[in-house]
C-alpha positions as CSV (number, residue, x, y, z in Angstrom):
1,X,-20.8,-86.5,177.5
2,X,-20.7,-82.9,179.0
3,X,-23.1,-79.9,178.7
4,X,-20.5,-78.2,176.8
5,X,-20.0,-81.0,174.4
6,X,-23.1,-81.9,173.3
7,X,-24.0,-78.4,172.9
8,X,-20.7,-77.7,170.6
9,X,-21.7,-81.0,168.4
10,X,-25.2,-79.9,168.1
11,X,-23.8,-76.5,166.8
12,X,-20.9,-78.3,164.4
13,X,-23.9,-80.7,163.1
14,X,-25.9,-77.8,162.2
15,X,-23.1,-75.8,160.7
16,X,-21.6,-78.6,158.8
17,X,-18.5,-78.7,160.8
18,X,-16.4,-80.6,162.4
19,X,-16.5,-80.5,166.2
20,X,-12.9,-79.1,166.6
21,X,-13.9,-76.6,164.0
22,X,-16.1,-74.5,167.0
23,X,-15.2,-72.6,170.0
24,X,-17.0,-71.6,172.7
25,X,-16.2,-67.6,171.7
26,X,-17.4,-68.2,168.4
27,X,-20.7,-66.3,167.0
28,X,-23.2,-68.6,165.4
29,X,-23.0,-66.0,162.6
30,X,-19.7,-66.8,162.1
31,X,-20.1,-70.3,161.9
32,X,-22.7,-69.7,158.8
33,X,-25.7,-70.7,160.8
34,X,-28.8,-68.5,159.9
35,X,-31.9,-68.0,161.0
36,X,-33.1,-72.1,159.9
37,X,-30.2,-73.5,161.2
38,X,-30.6,-71.6,164.8
39,X,-34.1,-73.2,164.6
40,X,-32.9,-76.3,164.3
41,X,-30.3,-76.2,166.8
42,X,-32.6,-74.7,169.3
43,X,-34.9,-78.0,168.7
44,X,-31.8,-80.2,168.9
45,X,-31.0,-78.7,172.0
46,X,-34.4,-78.9,173.4
47,X,-34.6,-82.9,172.3
48,X,-31.1,-83.3,173.9
49,X,-31.2,-81.9,177.2
50,X,-35.3,-82.4,177.7
51,X,-35.7,-78.6,178.0
52,X,-37.6,-75.7,176.3
53,X,-35.9,-72.7,175.4
54,X,-37.9,-70.0,175.2
55,X,-39.7,-68.9,172.8
56,X,-38.1,-65.2,172.7
57,X,-34.3,-66.8,172.8
58,X,-33.2,-64.3,170.1
59,X,-33.9,-61.4,172.4
60,X,-31.9,-62.4,175.5
61,X,-33.1,-59.6,177.4
62,X,-36.6,-60.6,177.7
63,X,-35.8,-64.6,177.8
64,X,-32.7,-64.8,179.9
65,X,-31.4,-67.0,177.2
66,X,-28.5,-65.5,175.0
67,X,-27.8,-67.2,171.5
68,X,-25.2,-65.2,170.4
69,X,-22.3,-67.2,170.9
70,X,-21.7,-70.9,171.6
71,X,-20.3,-70.1,174.9
72,X,-23.4,-68.3,175.7
73,X,-25.5,-71.0,174.4
74,X,-23.7,-73.5,176.5
75,X,-24.1,-71.4,179.6
76,X,-28.0,-70.8,179.5
77,X,-28.5,-75.0,178.8
78,X,-26.3,-75.7,181.8
79,X,-28.7,-73.2,183.6
80,X,-31.6,-74.5,182.4
81,X,-30.7,-78.2,182.9
82,X,-29.2,-77.0,186.4
83,X,-32.7,-75.7,187.2
84,X,-34.8,-78.8,186.0
85,X,-32.8,-81.0,188.1
C-alpha cells in the first residue's frame, strides 16, 4: 500500500468514514477530526511508518510538518519516510 493510501486509511479511520469519503484536498476539520483525533492520527501515522512527527506539527512554519489538509499530511509523511530510508 502506498504512503498516500495508508495515510488516507488512517485519517478515514479516525474520522469514522469510509476511505472513499476522504480526498487529499480535504481539511481535517472538514472531516470532523478534533484535537484528540489529530493526536490519535499522529500516533497511528508514527506507528504505521516508523517515524516521529515533530511535537509542534500543528505549527507547520516551525516544524515543517503541515497537518492542515490530507494532502499536506501525505506530503510530509512521504518526505519523512524518504529521509529515514
